[in-house]
N, C-alpha and C positions, 0 to 999 in steps of 0.2 A: 698272488700267493697269500693264503690265509693261514694264520697261526692263532690258536686259542690256548692260553696257558691255564693250568689248574694249580692254583697256589695253595690248595688244601692238601695235596699229595706230598709224599716225601721225595718224589722224583725231582732231581735238580732241574731248575728252569732251563739251563743251557741244553740239557739232554732232551727236554721236551721240544725245544726249538729244532734241535738236530733231527729228532725222530720225525717230526712233521714235515720238514723240508725233504728229508730222505724219502719218505713215503710218497710225496708228490713227484719227486724225480722218478722213482721206480714205477709209478702208475702212469707216467707220461704226461701228467698235468704240466710239468715244467720241462720244456723242450731243450735240447742241446743249444747252447748259446744264450739261454735266458739269463738276464742280468739280475742278480740278487740285489736287494736294497743295501745301501751302505750301512755299515755296522751302527753308526751313530743314529741314522734315521730309523732303522728298525728298532733299536733300543728305546728311542723316544716313543715310538708308536706302541710298544709293548710295555712301556714303563718299567724297564729293567736297566741294569748297569750295562754300559757298552762292552765290558769284559765278558759278560754273559753271552752276548751275541758273538763276540770274537771266538770264544771257546766252541760254540756250536759250529761256526764256519770251519774251525780247525778240524773238528771231527769229520765234517763232510769232505774236506780236502784229504784227510787220512784215508778215506775209503775211495778216493779217486773220483768222487761225484762232482766236485767243483774245482775250479782253479782260478788263479788270478791272472788278469791281463792288464798290462800297463795302459793307463789312460781310460780303462773301462771299469774295472772293479772285479768282483767275484762272479764268475760265470759258470753255469751248468755245463759240464763237459760232455757226458754221454750216458746212455743207459749201461749198466754193467752187464757183462756176459753177452754183449752184442758187438758185432763188428761195425760200429758206427764211429766214424772220425768226427771230431768237432767241426761243424760247418757254421762259422760265425756269420757268413753272408746271409743265411736264412734269417738271422735275428737282427740285422742292421736296421737302423731307423729309416723309415721311408724317405725317398727323395721328394720332399714336399713341393719344391718349386715345379717339378714335373707333374705332380698329381693335382695341385690346386687348379681350379678352372680359370680361364682367362677373365671371366666375369669377376671372380673374387680378387684377382690380382689388381683390379682397378681401385680397390678400396684402400684408403690410407687413413686409419683411425688413430694413429699414434698420438696426435696432438690432443684430441679430446680425452683419450684415456690418461695421458700423462697429466693433463691439467686437472682432471677429476681427482687423481691420486694426490697431487700437490695441494689441492684445495682442502683435503681432509687432514693435512698435517697441522698440528697445533702450533708449531713454531713459525708458520708461514702466514703472511697476510696476503690473501688472494684477491686480486682484482680481475681474475681470469675467467672463471666459469660463469655462465649465465644461469645462476641458480638462485632461487628465492631464499631469503634469509630464514634459517631454521627458527630464529627468534620470533618471527612474525607469523609462523604457521598457526592456523586456528585449532588449537588443541581441543577446543570444545566440540569439534566435529567428530572426534574420536571417543568422546565421553559416552559411556553406556553401551558401546558396541558389543562387548562380550556378553553383557546381560541380555541385550536384545536378541543376539544370535542363539545363546544357549538356553536361557530361561524362557524366552518367548518362542523358542524353536522356529526362528525365522530362517529357515534353510534356503530361502530364495537367494540370499546373498552368496551362497556357496555352491549354487548349481550353475549349469550352463545357461547362457543367454542367447538370444538371436545374434547373428553375426553383426547386425547393425546396432545392437545394444538393447537394453530394456526399453520397451515402448514408453513406460512412464517417465524414464529419464529423458528420452528424446523429446517428449512433450514438455518437460520442465526446461530443457534447453531452448525449445521454441519460444518460451516466455523470456528467456535471457536474450535471444535474438530479437524479439519484438522491441525490447528496450534499447537495442542497438540500431533500430530502424529497419530491420529485416523481417518481413512478415511471411513466415514459412509454416509448413505443417510437419509433423513428425516423420513423414515419409521422405522428406528432403534433408533429414539429419541422420548421421551415423556416428557412432562412437569409435574412437581410435585409441590405440596404445601410444598416446602422445601424438601431438600434431605432426611430428616428423614422419610418422607413419603415413600421414595423409599426403605428404610430398612424394613419398615413394609410391604409394598407390596411384596417385594422379599421374605420375610419370609413366608407370607401367600401363595404365589404361589408355593414355592419350598418345604417348610417343612411341615411335618405331625407330630402330637404328637409322641414323642419318637425318632424322627430323631436326629442325632448328628450334631451340628454346631460347627466349630472351630473358636475361636477368639484369638486375641492377648491378653496377660495378662501382664499389664493392657490394657484396651480397652475403647472405647466410651461407657459409662454405659447405655444410652438409648437404644443402640443396644442390649446389653446383656439382658436388660429388655424385649425388643420386642421379642427376640427369646424365652425367658423363658415363656412369657405369652401365647404363642401358644402351649406350651408343649414340646418344643425341649430340648434336653440335650445339655448344653453348656460346652465345654471343652476349657481350656486356654492353650496357648503355650507361654512361657516366651519371653519377649522382651529384647534385649541388645542394645548397642549403634549402631548396624547395623540393627535394626528392628527385626522382628519375627525370632526366632531360627528355621530355616528350617530343620536342622538336627533332632530336636525333633519333628517337624511336621511330617516328613516322618515316624518316628516310630509310631506315632499316626494314620496316614493314613493306615499303614499296618495292625494295630490291630483292629481299630474300623470302618473303611470305612465310614467316615462322608459324609454328603450330600452337605454341604456348608462350605466354608471358608470365614470369614469376616475379612477384613484387611483395615487399614488406612496406606498405605505404605509410603505416602509422608507427612512429618511433622505431625507425628501421634498425635492424641488426646488420652491420655493426655501427653505423654512423649516428643513430639516434634522431635522424632527420624525419620530417613529415612531408609527404607529397602534398603540395598546395592544392586547394580546392579546384582551381581552374584546370590544373593538370589532371586531377582525378576525372573531371568531366570530359576532358579531351581524350583520356585513355579509354574510357567507356565508348566514346564515339568511334575511336580507331578500332576497337575490338569489333564493333558492329560492321564497320566499313570493310575491314580486311578478314572478317570471319575467323578471328583468332581468340582462343580461350585465355582467360586470366586466372591464375592461381594466386589468390590473396591470402597471405600468411599474416594473421593478426594475433600474434602471441602476446603483445603488450598493450593492446588498445584500451583495456580497462584502466591502465596505470597512467592517468593524466594528472600532472601536478600543478599545472597552471592553465586557467581558462577551461575550455571545453574541447573534447576531441572532435576532429573533422568527421564528416559522414563516411561510412564504409563504402568501398567500391561496390560491395554486394548490395548495399541499400540503394544504389543508383542504377542497378541492373534489373530490368524487367524481363529479359529474354533468356536468361540462364547461361550467359557467357562467363560469369564469375563463379569460380569454385572457392569457397571460403573455408579457411582453417583457423581454429583457435584451440586453446589449451587451458587446463586448470593447473598445469605444472608451475606456471610463473606467478600464480596468485594464491594457490592453496599449498599443496605439498608436491614437490617434484617426484617423490617416490611413488605417488599414486599412478603415474604414467597414464594419464587420461586426457585425451583431447577430443575434438569433434570436427566433422565436416558438414557444411551446409551447402547443398548444390542441387541441381536439377535431379529429379527422381531417376532419370536414366543413368546419370553419373553415379548416384548413390548405389543403384542396383549393380552396376558393373564393378564398382570399387569393392562392394561387399563380397562379390564373387571371388575377386582376387585376394581379399583379406582372409576369406575362409580357408584358403590354401595355406596362408602364412601362420595364422595363430587362432583360427576359428572364431574367437571373439575377444574383446578387451576384458580385463580383469573384472570379474563379477562383484567382488567385494568393494573395489574402488568405485564402481558404478553405483552401488547401493549407498556408499558413504556420501558421494557427491549429490545424489538425488535427495537424500535426507537433508543435506546442507542447503540446497537451493530451496526446496519446498518449505523448510522451516523459516525462511526469510533471513537466516544468519549470513548467507553468502554476500548479500549486498552490504550489510553492516561490516563484514570482514574486509571487503574491498576498500571501504572508506578508511579503515584503520591502516591498511597496508599503504595506501596513498599518502597518508600523513607521515608514516614512518620513512618511506622511501624518499619523500620530498626532503626530509631532514638529511638523509644520507647523500642525496644528489648535491644539496647545497654545501654540505661539509666537504665533499670532494672538490667541488668547484672552487670554494673559498681557499682550500689548501693548495690547489694548483695556482691560484692567484698569488698566494703568499710565497710559495717555494719554487715554482717553475723557473728555469733559467731563461735568459733572453733567447728568442728564436723558437720557442716552443709555444704552440697555440692549441686551442681546444674549443669545443662548442658547449652550449648549455641547453640540453634537450628539454622539451616540455614534458616528456614522459618516458616510459620505458626503463631500460636497465643500464644504458651505456653512455659514457662520454668518449668521444672520438678525438684523439690527440695527434697533432702533427709534430714531429720531432725537429729539433734544430738541424740545420744543414750539417751534413757529414756524420750525423748520428744515425746508425742503422738499427732497426728493431731487433735483428738477430743478435747483434753484439750486445744490445741493451738487455736482452733476456739473460745472457750469461752474467753480466755485471749486476743486474737487479737480483739475481739469485743469491749473490754474495750478501746482499742486504735482506735476504729472505722475503722477497717480493716477487709475485708472479702476475703476468698479464698475458694477453693474446696479441701477438704481432699482427700487423696488417696484411701480410702477404697472402695467407690462405683465403682471404675474402675476395680477392680479385681473380678475374678470369685469365689474366696474363701476368707476366712478370712485373708486378707493381707492388706497392705497399710497404717497401722498406722504410719509408719515412713516417709510417703511421703505427699507432698502437690503440687497442680497444681496452678501456677500463670499465669494469663492472662495479657499480656502487651499491648493489643490493645485498651482496653476500657477506662481506666483511662487517663485523659489529661497528656501530657508529663510533665508538671510542677508539677504534683502530684505524679509521679512515685517514685522519689527519697524519698520524704517524707513518702510515703506509705510503701516502703521497710524498711526505718529506723524504723518506728513504729512497723512493723511486726517483725523485728529483736529484737526490745526491748521486745516484747512479748515472743519471743523464749528465750531470755536471762533470763527473769523472771522465766520461767519454768526450764531452766538449773540450775539456782541458787536454785530453790525450790527442784529439784530432788537431788541436791548435799546435801542439808540439810537433806532430807529424808534418804539418804544413810548414812550420819554421825549419824543420830538418830538411825538407825538400828544397826550400829556398837556399839553404846553406850549401846543399849539394851542387847547385848550379852556379855558385859564385866561382868565377875563374881564379885559379891560383897563380899569382904572378911571381 
């Protein structure tokens, strides 16, 4: 329903609204049963007083064109001079549960959506979302963009690109990969709309319904969801302080012969652990022996705060069994939504064919910005600055936990990445802690979504990169207060239970 008001004429505004709605009803644009906007909403959109809209609706009711229905609002009744009875069934909201596909019913995005919403609230200290700090973003990468685009007429950044991405950027990424120990050419690189897209593409290209994919347990929960939604069977292999238990993986490979292994071997999400070097070597050996592909998700590999990062699985693979994913979202700006895949040419070709159906190509402007950033040499300097800043934040969170955490709570100290993985005291469940922590205006991610089965109630994941450094200590203090509240509460519950079983003499 479209209404345009002429404020220069002497005709009253309410009458203009009445006339235009009336004309749309008579012309058949508004069908019987059409629900008119609420008076307040229409008044706000037209920038008029609510009484103005109310008067227009009264005129429409006087002509018998609209009526009121309890629980709905103001509804178009029928065309005048026609024997048409109101048929509201025609205008009912679709029965969405019957119309949505079985594929879409498998998605469950409420947690990510809600956490992103909470993270943007100014009154909340967020340890939840895996987002780079807005304070550490390289603002210099954006300097002069408008001038270069407009004054220099650099239209290339605003045009379509090949599905795989600009060749020049793919070549620049090859140089990045060379420094990570992977010697590839641009035909083995394709740009992604975030590395998460790479998980989806790899799953669609490699897996059929019923195929088995192995993941770490716990693991990155959107990856688990991506595999399940295409009908794959997901099997988890436990993680300890040296990464995936390769000894248990080998037993699983012998028995089930999976088609894909998904791993975050470097500063894992959610645990922050690293796969030990010997386990990395063994994993490559097993991939060759059992002819199973490895999807290496390396979102955090650049962010090493102590010592040196271990070699990538991709750098140890000469046969093309490893499909490597990485991203600029964790180190530059998350809103750029740009990642990349490095894989065998045949994998890149097949993935680009699938990607072309989804989004044709990744954002051209983001590609141009990142290419300029890498080629200028500023990318490496920026990574060094980010490492220094995030090291401070990790240490601040660790020290605050040491100071404020109650007895029975434990946590790790990751060498890199984004997260500290915490185990809660006995009888304190993450789901209840989320509610209690919200009272203190603290948010985090509970452990449950990261597991392939019903586990994780004892764990929470804390992100130390997003919250400002000055808020981390206060945030941890509040979180630990919430944990203490539940510890005391569970203690009272246990005492109450003991009292209940004391025999009354």
